[in-house]
C-alpha positions in Angstrom: 46.8 -31.6 26.7 46.1 -34.8 28.6 44.2 -37.7 27.0 42.2 -40.3 29.0 41.8 -43.6 27.2 40.0 -46.9 27.9 37.2 -45.2 29.9 34.2 -47.4 30.1 30.7 -46.0 30.2 29.2 -46.3 33.6 26.6 -49.2 33.8 24.2 -50.3 36.4 24.0 -54.1 36.3 21.5 -54.2 39.2 18.2 -55.9 38.3 16.3 -54.4 41.2 16.8 -51.0 42.8 15.3 -49.7 46.0 15.1 -46.1 47.1 15.6 -45.6 50.8 14.5 -42.3 52.4 15.4 -41.3 55.9 13.8 -38.3 57.7 14.2 -37.0 61.2 16.2 -34.8 63.5 19.9 -34.6 62.4 22.3 -36.3 64.8 25.9 -37.4 64.5 26.3 -41.1 63.4 23.0 -41.6 61.5 24.6 -42.1 58.1 27.4 -44.1 59.6 25.1 -46.5 61.3 22.9 -47.2 58.2 25.8 -47.5 55.7 27.6 -49.9 58.0 24.6 -52.2 57.9 24.5 -52.0 54.1 28.2 -52.7 53.9 27.7 -56.0 55.8 25.2 -57.2 53.2 27.3 -58.6 50.3 24.4 -58.4 47.8 23.5 -54.7 48.3 25.3 -51.9 46.5 24.9 -48.2 47.0 24.3 -46.7 43.5 23.6 -43.1 44.6 23.4 -41.2 47.9 22.4 -37.6 48.8 21.9 -36.0 52.1 20.4 -32.6 53.0 19.9 -30.9 56.4 17.3 -28.1 56.7 17.1 -26.4 60.1 18.5 -29.5 61.8 16.0 -31.8 59.9 17.7 -34.6 58.0 16.6 -35.9 54.6 18.8 -38.8 53.4 18.2 -40.7 50.2 20.0 -43.9 49.2 19.6 -45.9 46.0 20.4 -49.6 46.7 21.0 -52.0 43.9 20.6 -55.8 44.1 21.8 -58.4 41.5 18.3 -60.0 41.0 14.6 -59.6 41.9 14.8 -62.8 43.9 17.6 -61.5 46.1 16.7 -61.8 49.8 16.5 -58.2 51.0 14.4 -58.9 54.1 17.3 -59.3 56.6 18.9 -56.0 55.5 15.6 -54.1 55.4 14.7 -55.4 58.9 18.1 -54.3 60.2 17.8 -50.9 58.7 14.2 -50.4 60.0 15.3 -51.5 63.5 18.3 -49.2 63.5 16.2 -46.3 62.3 13.8 -46.8 65.2 16.7 -46.9 67.6 18.1 -43.7 66.2 14.7 -42.0 66.2 14.3 -41.4 62.5 11.7 -42.5 59.9 12.9 -44.9 57.2 10.9 -45.8 54.1 11.6 -47.6 50.9 10.1 -48.0 47.5 11.0 -49.8 44.2 12.9 -47.6 41.8 13.0 -48.1 38.0 16.6 -49.0 37.1 16.1 -47.5 33.6 16.1 -44.0 35.2 19.6 -44.5 36.6 22.1 -42.1 34.9 19.4 -40.3 32.9 20.4 -36.9 34.3 23.8 -37.2 32.6 22.2 -36.4 29.2 20.5 -33.1 30.3 21.6 -29.5 29.9 22.0 -28.0 33.4 21.3 -24.4 34.4 21.4 -22.4 37.6 18.7 -19.8 38.3 19.6 -17.2 40.9 16.7 -15.2 42.4 17.4 -12.0 44.4 14.9 -9.7 46.2 13.7 -8.5 49.5 11.8 -11.8 49.9 11.8 -14.6 47.4 8.5 -16.1 48.7 5.8 -18.3 47.5 4.4 -16.0 44.8 7.7 -15.2 43.1 8.8 -18.9 43.2 5.5 -20.0 41.8 5.8 -17.5 38.9 9.4 -18.4 38.2 9.0 -22.1 38.3 5.8 -21.9 36.2 7.7 -19.9 33.6 10.6 -22.4 33.6 8.2 -25.4 33.3 6.6 -23.8 30.2 10.0 -23.8 28.6 10.7 -27.4 29.4 13.1 -26.6 32.2 12.8 -29.1 35.1 14.1 -28.3 38.7 16.5 -30.6 40.4 17.4 -28.7 43.6 16.4 -25.5 45.4 18.7 -23.9 48.0 18.5 -20.8 50.1 21.7 -18.8 49.8 20.9 -16.2 52.4 21.2 -17.0 56.1 18.5 -15.0 57.9 15.7 -14.6 55.3 14.7 -15.8 51.9 16.3 -13.0 49.9 18.5 -15.2 47.7 17.4 -18.5 46.3 19.3 -20.8 43.9 17.6 -23.3 41.7 19.5 -26.1 39.8 17.6 -27.3 36.8 17.9 -29.1 33.6 16.4 -29.2 30.1 16.5 -32.0 27.5 17.2 -29.4 24.8 19.7 -26.5 25.2 18.4 -23.2 26.4 20.1 -19.9 25.8 20.6 -18.5 29.3 21.0 -14.9 28.2 17.9 -15.0 25.9 15.8 -16.6 28.6 17.0 -14.0 31.2 15.9 -11.2 29.0 12.6 -12.8 28.4 12.0 -13.0 32.1 12.8 -9.3 32.7 9.1 -8.4 32.6 8.3 -11.1 35.0 11.1 -9.9 37.3 9.6 -6.4 37.4 6.1 -7.8 38.2 7.2 -10.0 41.1 9.9 -7.8 42.5 12.7 -10.3 42.2 15.9 -10.2 40.1 16.4 -13.4 38.1 19.7 -14.5 36.5 20.1 -17.8 34.5 23.5 -19.3 33.8 24.9 -22.5 32.6 25.6 -24.8 35.5 29.2 -25.6 34.6 32.8 -25.0 35.9 33.1 -21.6 34.2 30.5 -20.1 36.5 32.7 -20.7 39.5 36.0 -20.1 37.8 35.8 -16.3 37.3 39.1 -14.6 38.0 38.8 -10.9 37.1 36.2 -8.3 38.2 36.1 -4.9 36.5 33.7 -2.3 37.9 32.5 1.2 37.4 33.0 3.9 40.1 30.1 6.4 40.0 26.8 5.0 41.3 28.3 1.5 41.4 31.3 1.4 43.8 30.3 4.7 45.3 26.8 6.0 45.8 27.1 9.3 44.0 28.1 10.7 40.6 31.4 12.4 41.5 31.2 14.9 38.7 27.8 16.1 40.2 29.5 16.5 43.6 32.2 18.6 41.9 29.5 20.6 40.3 28.1 21.4 43.7 31.4 22.9 44.7 31.5 25.0 41.5 27.9 26.1 41.9 26.9 24.6 38.5 25.0 21.4 39.6 21.9 21.9 37.5 23.8 22.4 34.3 26.1 19.5 34.9 23.3 17.1 36.1 21.3 17.8 33.0 24.3 16.8 30.8 25.0 13.7 33.0 21.4 12.6 32.7 21.6 12.7 28.9 24.9 10.8 28.8 23.9 8.1 31.3 20.7 7.3 29.3 22.6 7.2 26.0 21.2 10.4 24.5 24.6 12.1 24.1 28.1 10.7 23.3 30.0 10.3 26.5 33.2 12.0 25.3 31.2 15.1 24.2 29.2 15.2 27.5 32.4 14.8 29.6 34.1 17.7 27.9 31.1 20.0 28.3 30.8 19.1 32.0 34.5 19.5 32.8 34.5 23.0 31.2 31.9 24.0 33.7 34.3 23.0 36.5 37.0 25.4 35.6 38.5 27.1 38.6 37.9 24.4 41.2 41.0 23.9 43.3 42.6 20.8 44.8 41.0 21.4 48.2 37.6 21.2 46.6 38.4 17.8 45.1 39.7 16.6 48.4 36.5 17.7 50.2 34.5 15.7 47.6 36.6 12.6 48.2 36.3 12.8 51.9 32.5 12.7 51.8 32.2 9.9 49.3 30.1 6.9 50.5 30.7 3.4 49.3 27.7 1.5 48.0 26.2 -0.9 50.6 28.1 -4.2 50.5 31.0 -2.8 48.5 33.6 -3.4 51.2 32.4 -7.0 51.8 32.4 -7.7 48.1 36.0 -6.5 47.7 37.2 -8.4 50.8 35.7 -11.7 49.6 37.0 -11.3 46.1 40.5 -10.5 47.2 40.4 -13.4 49.6 39.4 -15.7 46.8 42.3 -14.5 44.6 40.4 -12.4 42.1 42.1 -9.5 40.3 39.9 -6.3 40.7 40.0 -3.3 38.4 38.2 0.1 38.7 37.5 1.4 35.2 35.6 4.7 35.3 34.5 7.5 33.1 35.3 9.7 36.1 38.7 11.0 37.1 42.0 9.6 38.2 42.2 11.9 41.2 39.5 9.7 42.8 40.1 6.3 41.2 43.8 6.3 42.3 42.9 7.1 45.9 40.2 4.4 45.9 42.6 2.0 44.4 45.1 2.7 47.2 42.5 2.7 50.0 40.5 -0.3 48.9 43.2 -2.5 47.4 42.2 -2.5 43.7 44.8 -4.1 41.4 44.1 -1.6 38.6 42.4 1.7 38.0 41.7 3.6 34.9 39.9 7.0 34.4 40.1 10.4 32.8 42.8 12.8 33.9 41.8 16.4 34.8 44.3 19.1 33.8 45.4 21.0 36.9 47.6 24.1 36.8 48.6 26.1 39.8 46.4 24.0 42.0 43.2 24.6 39.9 41.2 22.9 37.2 41.7 24.3 33.8 38.4 22.9 32.4 40.2 20.4 30.2 40.8 16.6 30.1 44.3 15.3 29.3 44.8 12.2 27.2 42.3 9.7 25.7 38.9 9.7 27.2 37.7 6.6 28.9 34.4 6.1 27.0 32.4 3.0 26.3 34.7 1.5 23.7 37.8 2.2 25.8 36.3 0.6 28.9 35.7 -2.6 26.9 39.2 -2.4 25.5 40.7 -2.0 29.0 38.7 -5.1 30.2 40.1 -7.1 27.3 43.7 -5.8 27.8 43.7 -6.6 31.6 42.4 -10.1 30.9 45.1 -10.7 28.3 47.8 -9.4 30.5 46.6 -11.7 33.4 46.2 -14.6 31.0 42.5 -14.8 31.9 39.9 -15.7 29.3 37.0 -13.3 28.8 34.6 -16.1 29.9 36.3 -15.8 33.3 35.7 -12.0 33.6 32.9 -10.1 35.4 31.9 -6.5 34.6 29.7 -4.3 36.8 28.2 -1.0 35.8 25.1 1.2 35.7 25.3 3.6 32.8 25.3 3.6 29.0 29.1 4.1 29.1 29.3 0.6 30.6 27.3 -1.3 28.0 30.1 -2.5 25.8 32.1 -3.6 28.8 29.1 -5.5 30.2 28.5 -7.3 27.0 32.1 -8.2 26.4 32.6 -9.8 29.8 31.8 -13.4 30.6 29.3 -12.1 33.2 28.0 -8.6 32.7 25.9 -7.2 35.6 23.9 -4.1 35.4 23.7 -2.9 39.0 20.9 -0.5 40.0 21.2 0.6 36.3 19.3 2.7 33.9 16.7 0.9 31.8 18.8 1.0 28.6 21.6 -0.8 30.4 19.4 -3.4 32.0 18.1 -4.4 28.6 21.6 -4.8 27.1 23.4 -6.5 30.1 23.5 -10.3 30.7 22.0 -9.9 34.1 20.5 -7.1 36.1 20.3 -6.4 39.9 17.8 -3.8 40.8 15.7 -5.3 43.6 18.7 -6.0 45.9 20.5 -2.9 46.9 23.7 -4.4 48.3 26.7 -4.8 46.0 27.9 -8.0 47.6 24.7 -9.7 46.4 26.7 -10.2 43.2 28.5 -13.0 45.1 25.3 -15.0 45.0 25.5 -15.2 41.2 28.8 -17.0 41.7 27.1 -19.6 43.8 28.6 -18.3 47.1 26.2 -18.5 50.0 25.8 -15.9 52.7 27.3 -18.3 55.2 30.5 -18.6 53.0 30.5 -14.8 52.6 30.4 -14.2 56.3 33.1 -16.7 56.9 35.4 -15.1 54.3 34.6 -11.6 55.5 35.8 -12.6 59.0 
């Protein structure tokens, strides 16, 4: 534990503050030229500075403080205006109230991530109106996607604390109406300090329900699918449904399982998600209510650090219709998440869980960030966040504040 002492509160002694705004085509040397002129003026002091470039258009804001209202600012302003004209940008200035300096330090900050096919004017107007009604004020809006407005991040603040999970759930109906997924998180270090991702396999990492694929090989698809549907929607205990379905698979041989594995298709964006997470040093676990025959091979082929699932009993190369050992149900999934985190010395706040079925709910709620991906309604209601309007698994990276430009760079 380190202790910092004798830290003075930041003060702004300037009696007069001007806000300079610079707009124009972005070119090298603009900021350098203007700040060098300010540096030569011994009375002027830069109190704050922020620069943004949107499609090669520059917006530069500088707060300049002066020791008194009678300070002679004319020479500096003339130099700045002349330099701006030479460079080919527009420069304006206005008086800024010094009392507003540092006010943002007292606010509670949040980040709102919006995902959809297009986060256009209508979705943004509805989202921002909803936030305004709750006293949440927007500070910054950024587009996270490169080619279209399918991912937008809003940084906002409120004078009173807001429960991000509660507000996210309140906005679920709005999300369905405008066709955009909305996730609200605290804008703090924990958001970008996640270290462990635990994900489900069936209909999450891979596009299909593997037990249904096995049922096709056994010719009992309708019977198995009916039981699967009940279990995924929380109408039957998972352990009971699993045993009933596995009994129907009795007699399948290893070659049948191998055929099912070879035709598995990863969910769109899965490979990119895993590659970026591994590059960033995340630990990744596959925790499934499916079967070890498939999770172990996926672990090997895709580079997972851990895999947990149910073990099918195989004798003489054929399934007996039984499951060996403890069943990986909802409570066991949550326990595995916690156990891995403890073993890796990672706090639960630094964990992410991804799933789609009722069997994932406890895991999703225990994790620091629980994401229902293309999930059943009962799961979307319980999870912290839901992604259903964006079909790619790597869209989860947007929730971590990672832009598509950064994703593409890491993927390469």
